[in-house]
N, C-alpha and C positions, 0 to 999 in steps of 0.2 A: 503494501499501499503506499501510493504519497502519504509525506508527512508535509504538511504545512507551512514550508519556513518560509522568514522574510530577513535572510541573509543579505551582505551586502558585497560582493566579490569585488573590490576598486578596481583590479585590472580591467574587469569586461567594461564596465564603465566608462573607465580611461580610456580606452579602446575603442569602443564605440565613436564616443564623444570627438575624438581621433579626424576619426573619419569625415564627419561632416554632413551626414547621410540627412536628405529630407525625407522624411515618412509619408509616407503613401499607403492612404487608405483603402479598405476593400472596397470591389465593386457594390455600388448601393441595391442595399434589397430592398424588400418594401420595409419603410423604416415608423408606418404607424403600427404593424400589429411586431414587431419587432422591438418597440419601444413598450410597446403594451406588456407583453409576456417581460422583456427587463422588469420594468416595476411593480409585474404582478409575483414574479421571483423574489427581489430584493424586499415586499412585504412579508411574504410569506417565512422568508427566513428570518425579518427580524423579531416576528411574531413569536418563532419558535416553537409553533403548533403544528405546523405539518410533518408528518413520516417524511420519509428517505427516500421510501418511494413516489410520493408526491410532488416531494422535489424534485425527482430525478424526472418524471413522465412533463412537469415545466420545463425544464432547460432541456429535454427532448425536443420537446415542440419549438425552442425558440432555436437553437441548433440546427432545425430544419430549416423556419424562417430565414436563418443567415446563409444559407443555402442553396438559397434562391436567390439570384443577384435579376434586380431589373435591369435588363441591359438589352439592345439590340436585339430581337426574331429571333427564335427556334428553340428548340427543347434541348436540356444539356444532357447525356452528352456524349457528341459522336467521338469516334474512332480521331485520336491525334498526330496526323502525319507531318512529320519531322522530316527536314533534310539532314543529310551528311556528306561528305565528302572524299572521306575516307577508310577503308576497313577496319574494322579493334583489330588488332592483331590477335586477342584471346577472349575466351570466355570464362578463363581459368582463372577465378578471385587469388590463387596465390601468384599465378605469374603476373596479373595485372597490376600487382605491387612489387613486382621485381622485376624482371628482363622486358618481360611485354610491357610493360606500360608506357599508354602515349593518351593524347587526351580522346582520339576518339575510343577507342578503348574502354576510357573514364564515363564516357556519354554513356555507353550500353550496360555495363555492370556496375560501374561507380558505387552506384548505391543500394546495392544489393545484400548488405556485407549489416547484422549488429553493431550497436556500441554501445557503450556504459553512458558515455556521457557527448554532447553534440554544441554546435552554435545555432540558436539561436534564428528564424526568419529575420530576414532584412538590416536586424541590427548586432545581431553576433555575439550576442550574450550566450555567457560559458552556460551550459544549462544541462540537467540529466536528460537521459532518453530511457533507457532500460533500467537507471540506477534510479534509486525511490528517491535520493537527497540528494543536495551538494554536497561533494567531499568531508571530511572532518580533517582536521589537522593531524601530520602523522605523530605516531605514537612508537617512543623508543620500546625497546623489547630484546630481552636475549634468549637465544635456543642454541641450542649444543655448542654452548660455549662460543656464537657469534653473536653482535649486538646488530639489531635491524631496526630503522625505522617503518613500519605500516600502516598501509591505511585499507580500514576496511569499507566496504561497499554491499547494500543493498540491492535486488534487482527485484523487479515487477516479476512475483507469479506469473503470469498470466499472459506473458510473452511467448508465439511463438513462432516456427518458423513456418514456412508455407504448404509444409508436409505433415502439418499438426502439432509435430515435435515439441515438447516446452523449449524454450530458448534458458539452460540454466549456467551456472559458477563456473559448472565440468566447461563445457563449450569456452568460457573466458581462460582457463587455464590451458586448454588442449593449447585453443590458438597460441596463446602466449608463449609457451613451451616448444611449440611445433617451429615456432621464429625464435626462438631462442638454443635450442638443442640442434639447427638443420642451418644455423648461423644465415640465414635467411639477406636477401641481400636487399639492396634499391632503396625503395622508400620502408621496407619490412623495419629496420632497426628502430625508426620513425616510431612505433607501433609496438615493438617491446621492451623498446631500449633498454640496452644487454647491458649496459656501464653502468647501470644504477637498481635496475631491478634484478634482483636476486633469485627471485621462482615467486609461483602464486600460487595457494591452495582457497581449494572448494571448502569452508566453513559448513556450509548444507548446500542443497540445490540451488539456494535463496538466495546466497551470504560470501561475496569472494574477498580473500585477503591477499594483497597486496606485500611483498619483502624487501625495503629497497637498503642498499649495503648504508646509505648516505639520506641525508634530507632531500629529494626529489626540484630540480627547478619546474620551475614554466613548462621549460619546451618538453620536459623528462614528463611531466604530469599530468597538467592540466589540457596541457597541446600536445602531446606525446601520447602514453599507453591509456588515460586516459577515456579518450577520444579516437582509441585503437580497433582498429575490425577486430568483430569476432564470428565466428566461422562454425560451421556447423557439426560435432563430432563425432555424429552419430555416420555422415555421409564420408568426411574424409578418415577415419582414423587408421582404415583398412590402408591406405594409398601411403601415408605420413609412418605406419609401421614397415610396411615398405622401402619407402625412400632412404628413413633410419638403417635396414638392415644395410647398405652400403657404408655405412659411418662407424658399425658398432664394432668394437673394439680399435679402434682407430682416438689415437692422443696426440695434441700438439707434439712437436719435437723441444726435445729441449734446449737445441740450440737454437740461436736468435737467428732469427732470418736476415740471408745477407740483403744487401742494401740492391746488388745488381748482382742475378745468376747468371747475366749475356755478359758481363765483363770479361775480357780478358785479365789471365794470369791469377786466377780465384789458386788459395792454396788448399789443399786436400784436404782438412776440417770444411772450406766453407762449400766447398765440391760435393762432397757428403750432404750440408746442412742444406744444400739446394737440393738436392735428391730426398730428403726426409721431407723438405718442406711441397717439393711438388707431388709427392707421393699423398700426402694429408690433404692438399688442397684439389686434389684429383678424387676423391672418397665424398669431399663435400661435395664437387660441382657433380658430382653425378648424382648424389640424394638431392642437391636439389633438382636438378634437371628433370627427373624420375618425377618430383612434385608437379613441377611448373608446366612438364606436357604431360600430365594423366587428360585425362576426360572427364569435363567438368558433365557429362550429358546429368541431366536431372538434379543439381547440387539443389539443397533446400534455402529458400533467402528468406533473412530477415526483414527487409527491406518490403517499400511498398509495389514494387513490379518484380515479374522472374521473367531473366530472358531464355525464352526458349525455343527460337528460331533463328538461324542465322544465314542468310545464303551470298556467301562471296560476291559483290560485286555489285547486288542488287537490294536486298534490305536485310533489317534486322526486326523482328517482331519482337513487344513484350507482351506480356499478362499480368493483371494485375489480380495483387495478393491482397483480398477483400479480407482477411482473417488477420493484419495485423494489425496491431496493440492500438497505432495510432489514429488510424482510418478512422473520419467520423471525429476526432478531436478539435476541441475549438481551441482557437490561439489568440491573445490579445496582448497586446502592448501600449505602452500608456508613457504621455512627457516624461515623467517624474523617475522611467527605468524600469516597472515595473512590466513584467511578463509574466504572463499565465498560460497555465495551459489545465482544459478540462478535460477530462478521457468521458466518452461515449458511456460510462458505468459513472460515471459523477466526478469521481474521483478527481481533486483540483490541485495542483503546486501553485503555488505565490511566490515568486523573487525578487527583489531586486528596486523593493514599491510597493505604497501604499493605493494603488490607482490613484493618483496624484494628475491633476494638469488632463488634457485630451487626449483621446484617445484615438493610438498614433495606427494601429491597423488589428484587424476582427477580422478572422475566416475560420472557417471550417475545413479542414482538411481531408484530400481525397484521399486514396486513386479516386476517379471521379469517370473515365475511362477504361470500359473493358481493355483498350488497345493501346499501344502505343508503337506506330512502326514507323520505322529512323528509315527512311529510302536512302541508295547510297549511291549520289551523283559523282561521274566520272572529276570536276572540276569546281569550283566555286562559283561559276561562271555559269554551269549547268544547275546549280542549286537552285542560284535567287529566278535563274529563267522559270523555271517552275512553282517559286512560290509567285513571282510575277502571275504567271497563268493558274493560277487557284490548285493546284496540281496538288501541291502540300500547304501545311499551314503557319510551318516556321522553322528560320534555318538555322541550326547552330554552326555559330562563325567565330572559332577562337583563332581570323584572322583578323587582319586590317581589311576596309572595304574601302574599293575603289570608288571616287566617287561619280564616275559613269555607269557602272554595278549598280551605284546603290541608287540613281535616279531613275535606272531602267526596273529596277527593281519594284520604284516605290510608285510607278505608271501605274500599276497593278492594280487590280480595284480592292477597294475594303482592307487598305493594307496601311497598319496603324507602326511607324518608330520611334524610340526609344532611345536615349546617349546616356551613359554612365561612365563614372571614370573608372578605365580596368584597374588591373593585379595581375598584370603579367610584363614580361620583359623578352626582346627580341636581343639578341648578343653575336658577337665572333667570339669563338674562343681557341686557344692552342694546344696543340700537346706539348705540355711542357716534360716530358719524357725524352726527347731528342731536338737533334742540333737541325737546325738552330733559334726553333720557336722558345728552348729554357734560357736563351739570351734575352734579359731584360731590356737592353738596347736595341734587339728585333723587334721587341712587342712593342715597346717605346715609337719607336719609328712608326710600325705598323697607324699606333695609338694617332700618331702626328698626322698624319697622309689623309686619315679618311672624313671628308668633311660632310659631317652626321645634316647639319645646315641643309646643304645643299642640298642632298639628295631630297631628304625632306620636304626643303620647300617645294626647289625648282622641280625636282624629279619627280615625285610623290603627291606634290601640291598639296601641301600643308595636311593629307591623310592620317600623318602620323607624327608624333615628336621625339623630336633628338633627348637619350638621355643620357647621366654620367653616372651612376650608381644603379646596383642592380638588386635596391630598393625603387618600386615604381612608386612617383611620385602621390600618385593616388592613396598608398596606403600612409597618410599621415606622419603617425605616430609613430612611424618605425624608420619615412624615411631621414638622410640625412640633406640636407639643401645646401650644407655647406662643404659638399665633397668639390674639390678645387674641378675647373675648367678653362686648364691654360689655352688647348686648342681652339676653342671658339673665338672667332671672328677674324680668324688667321686668313691673311691673304694665299691662292695658289703659290706666288713665292716663297713669302715667308716658309708654307707647310718643308716644302723640298728644302727648302734651306735647312730648317733647323730639324726635318728626320735626321737629312743627310750628316749633320753636326752630331745627334749622338751616336752613329752607324761610328763614326770614324772614333770618338772618341771611348769607341768598345771594341776597335782593332780593325775594323771591317775597310777594306779598300778597295777600289774600283782601278783599272788600266784608262776609263773617262770617267770622271763624277755627272751624278746628276746636273744639272744648270737649271736655268732660267732665260728663257731668251728673251728679250725686252724686246726685237725689232718682231719674233715672231708671238709674241705674249700666250708662250704656250713652252710647256718642259722640255728638254732635250734628253731622252733618256738615258739612265748608267750605262755604262758595258764592263764588261770584266769582272763580276761583283764576288769580292773573295770574303769569307765568314773569316775571324781571328786567328781559327787554326791555319789559313792557308791555303780549304779548302774553297772549290764551286758552292755557291747555296746551292742546296739541291731542289729539284723539280718539285714543285709545289703544287699542292690542290685544295683550294678552299670547296667543301661541299657544301650543300645546300638545297632545301627545294626549289622548284623550273616556277616557272613566271603561272604557268596552268593552275598549280595550285598556291602559289604567294609568288603574286608580282613584287612587294613590297622587300623580303627578302630576296628576291632572285635578282632587284635593283641594285640593292649595297652591296651583296657577292659581287654584280658584274663592275661596279664601281671602286669597290678596295684591289680588284684584281687589277685593274685597268692604273689603278697610283701604287699601287707594289713596282706594275713591271714598270713605270718611269721611276721608281729606284736602281733598274737592274733588277731587277725581282724575277725569278722565272715562275712564274705563276698562271695555271691555271683554273677559273670558274668551272667549275665541276657540278651543276644544274640537273637535279633527279628527282623521282621519289622519294615522299618522303619515308616511308616504309623504309625504304633501301638505305636508309643513311644510319638506322637506329644500330644494327650490327657492330658496321666500323664504329660507333663515337662509344656504344652504351656496354659494348660487348666484348669487342675487341680490341678497343682502343686502339687503334691502327691507322689511326685520319693526319691529316696535317692536322688543317686548320678548318672551322666550319659554323656553319647560321643558323642556329634555331630558336627557339624561344619557347618561355616556359609559361604554366600558367600558375599562379603563386599563392601561396596557402598566403592565410593573414597574419599569422606566425613567421615572425622572420627564420624560425630555425634551419630555412631552406639556406640560409647560407652556411651553416655548419653541414648540410647534408654534401653539397657543390665543393665546398673547395677546404673542410680539413682532411689534412694528412691522413689522417686514421679510414678514409672514405676513398683511395684513391682505387677505379676503375678495374685499373689493370689487376689489382691486388684483390681484390675487394669484392669486386663485380657492383660498386653502390655507384653512388653519382658526381664523385668527384672527379668528371670525364678529363679535365686538365693533367690531374698527374700534381696539382696546385700541391706546395709544400712551403712552408711559412710560418716558425715556432710562432713569434710574434702573434701571429692571426688563429693557431693551433690554440693560443695562449687564451685569448681575448675569447676564441669561439667555445673552449671548457669552461669560462667562469658564466660567458653567457647560458650555457645548457644547466647552469647549476642554479644558475637565479632563482629565490623566490620573489622579491622583489622586481615588478615593473616597472619601476624607474631608472634604478640600479639595471633592470636589461637593456629599457632603453638606451643607459649611454654605452655598454656591451655594443650593441647593434650600432649604433654611429659610429663606431671607433671600427668594425669592424667592415664598413663599407669606406674607411677610408685608407685602411689598410687593402683591402682589395682595386681601389682604386691605384694605387702603386704598385702592388705586384702585376694585374694587366694579366689573369689568367682568364677572365674575358673581359672584353674590351665591349660595355653593356651600350646597344645600337638607338635601338627605339623603342619608345613608347605606341598607344595606341587608344582611344577611346572605345566603349565597350558600345559598338550600333549596333542594334536587334530592328530586325523587321518582323514584324507576326500581322498577319490577319485579325483584327479585328473582331470573328467572331470567336476567339479564344481569350476567355477571361482568365485573367492572371490578381491572384490579390492582392499582390503587389510588383511595381516594374520597375521603381526609383533604388537601388542597391548596386554596392561595388562590385564588380566584374562584371555588370549586366547580367540579362537573363540566362546567356549561353553561358556562364559559371552555376547556373542551378540549372545546370542539363535541360535547358528550357521547363524549367518547374512540372516537369512528367507529371506530377502525383498530386498536385492543386492545380490543374488547368482544366478549367468546365469549355470545352470544344461544343459549339451549339449548331444544331444541327440548321442549317438556313431554310 
């Protein structure tokens, strides 16, 4: 049972205030009927004479009235038809948070797992999901001679998987321990936080206890394990047992892992250590591969939709999970920060306020459509043409939207447009494990010659905004506006001169230096470029999506390649399919340079994932694709992870952004506005939100698709 608590988690309100979001009320219902029922319910509660059943009956009438939007014609609810323009990589959730991670996979299965806690609609308060209340402070305990900090969480007893099996504490333990024991990669360490969680226990079926080796920081608990995915033990247990067999008896070698097993002149001990670590890594890779590639057909889900049909290149079909505990729940938010959720059973949880001020959000949650069909189009253009022609209701678009394409789509009948700040980043990355990308003067020179303002303004006509930090400006509380921008406003001549100076200071030479020609008003490219070791710079490829997929990234790729060639660098712009980039970048770490983008979380612990040396893709399979290793950054990142105070965490986040701007594992290129085009027969509870409707995956459960 939920307990009615009115606690204030200060960090939630701080973050929400920083976003500066405008509240947007739900679509208007029958106002007179709603007001009448609200007054009736309030009077009955105040009198204290009505039975629980009578109060529940009034509440049910009120919920039904709220669920009937007074909008233009049609009956609720039709199939929700959504356009995407790339196949998901997998339907296996283990793989989705592992090497199969992509935004397209996220749209079709990213919401199927259960969790103890989540973030609220629109405002992003930290709120219970399957938990019965906000977590208490950690308690220090001793067990078997070890000291732990423990947090005990009660769980909703009425929650079930889509096959009717109860969701229990045993599912939490199973998921957390699978993540830990198989050393799952990529996004999984965020879920189980092995650096601070020793183990998890099921006290009983609906009480779970976390054992931490130190007091967990915000990134490790509230924005980490507390919101971590929970998967069904009864479905996956046999597969995990098979995977675990591959590491049975395997222990970490006693010898320290050598820094570079490919280096020449290794000693006999180093060679033996390399062999031992290779065998260890192979065993765990085999175990993880078995799990990541397992057949997910029939997976019970904890969310509001099951993903049952997938025809590559054609469509994905999702079916409503009407048995979800939160189907039909009423969500309310108020000016003073109050968040209230009331289940259909009448159980309610109120947090963060006293229902003061105006009601800013009020809706009854779905799922409303029995089916969601995501049609897979060959390109962004094709998807928006289908929207304009009335074939689909909405396009989930994680990319920038060219002005001409937007205007073409908006010319279709009955299409509304919503614009929000985005919470994403598009960037250039270097493989710092090899020359010359490991050399700071090389990355500095590339940074200098990139004229972001020129590409964003002149080439892309202002459809994107140049950026200089790995945290997007829309995430205002965590964004550092004081990251230095020394290249802004430089002329082409100044860029070339400064880049040449940086390379020469690092020991680079040319047979003929690049130079600015006043008569031509252009750069005369350099010739015979050699690295500090005297060797010619190797041929270099910048991987990136092609113009059919994303013309913005393709344009940056081509211009960056051209400017690097002006310096005498043998660079090729390789524009290819999105999914074909993922293996060399996120699995093999075999790229030279690449341009991609991230859809980011609100809490910026992704900086740790992307850049801490312990997350090097080449050795761990995690998300540090450049192989960045910097002691000062690692120290700041470790402190950030362990921080329990929101203000001090903010200070560390700002510091990390400065260190990354100096080290340049990524060169941030641009951010975009989130522009959503959606047909006006789709009624959403709110449209004003950081990241836009796309970051909500189209708000599939709560969309009411009215028949025409």
